[in-house]
N, C-alpha and C positions, 0 to 999 in steps of 0.2 A: 625584403619580404620575400619568402619561399614559395613554391608550388603548394597549392593546397593538397594536391595527392600525395606529394613527398611529406607534408606536414602530418596528414593521416596515418602514413606508413611509419614515421617515426613515433607517432602517438601509438599506435598498436605495437611496436617494438618496445617501447618503454613499459607498456602495460604487461607484456610478456617477460621483460626481464624483470621488472618489480616483483611480478608473481612468483617467479623462480628463486629470487634472491631472498624474498621473505623467509623461505623455508630455513636459509642457513643464519639466520638471527636467532642468537642462543640468550635472549632476553626473556626472563620468567613473566614478565609482565605482558608480552605480546599473547593476545588470545587467537581464537580460530578465526583468523583474517582471511579475507577473499578479495581479491583486487577485480574491481568490476570494470573500470575503465580508467583511460588517461587521455587527456587533452593537452596541447602543446601551442604555445603561441607561434605565430607566423614566423617569427625571428627565432625560433628554436632555443629561446633563452630560459621560459618557465615553462614547466609542466605541473598540471595538476593530475594529482594520481587520487581516484576514487576508490573507496574500499568498504566493506560491511564487516562486522563483528558479529559472531554468534555469542550473545549474552546480555547481560543488563548493561545499566549505565555504568556502574564501577569498572566493569571489564572494558567496555569501550573508551573508558578515560585513561585506563591502564595501557589499552593498546596503542591509543593515540601518542601516549608518552614514549611507549616503545619506539613507535615509527619515528618520532621527531628525533630520538637521541641516536638512530642509526640512519637517519637522512644522509649525512656524509657519506657514511660507507656505500650505501645505495647509490648517491649521486655519482660519486667517482666510478663505480662499477659500470653503471648505465653510460656515464659519458665515454669510458674506454670502450665499451661493446658497440657505441653507436659510431664512434669514429668523428665525432663533430670536433671542430677547432674549440669551442666552449660546451662543457658539461651544463645541462639544463638544470636550472634549480627545482627540486622537487617540492610540492607542496601536497600534504596528504590531506584530504577531504573525506568526512564520514558520510557516506552514502546510505540514507535511510530508506532504502528499497523496502525493506520488510515492514517498517512502519507504515508507509504508503499502501503496501499492498493489504495490510491487516484494515486500514482506514476504508479503502475501496470495497474490500470485502463486506464491512458493516454496512455501507452505504448501499451496496448491491440487496443485501438481505431486508435492509429496511424498506427497499422499492419494491422487493418480491413481496414483503408481507403488505404492504399499501396495496398494490395490484390485486392481491388476492381478496383484500377487505373491498374493493371496489367491484370484483367479480361476484361477491357473494351478496354485496347489496344490490347490484344489476339483476341478480338472477330472478325470473320470474316477472319482470316490470315491463310497461309497455311504454312507448314513446307517447308525449303529451299531444303532439299534433297529429296530422294525417297520416296514414301509413307510408304514402309517397308525396312529400311535401313539394317535390317541384312539378311545375305546370307542365301538362302534355302538351305539346304543339300539335295542331289539327294535320293529317297527313296530307290535304289538300294544299295546305300553306307550304310545305317542304317541297311539293312538286312544281307549284308555281315558283319559288324561289329557284329551283333547277333549272326551269325554263329561261329566266331572267338572267341567269349567269351564261347559259349557252348561248343566248342571244347577244350578249356584249362580247363574247369571245369571238364570236363572227363578226361583227363589227370591228374588232380592234384588230 
């Protein structure tokens, strides 16, 4: 098991290396790919590389195939650049950040619409109960309570 800081450094270095090496792949199936993250196991043997692809499902599938076919070349180049005893095996994982962002934007828009509807319905309405539903304590009771607290402090 290696140091967590060392593992993070290697993961960041793998992300940078794979991002620069992807540009060198001459596969026509490779689309507009962006390497978003890389994570490596504590024993530095397996690395998961997360990527996004600009395009539809067919372009994503083609890019996944292209990355899978270039995995050996990328692994040897990454292993050589890292200088480790064992080159980490690379696993490419499609990162659907854009789909998640779209879903969150839709949820936020629906929430804004519901909030606006509630505000529209609440405009000009009055509360069903008293304007001040909380009981107001007598001021005399407050002064008596303050005197009792002061007396206890003097005794203690």
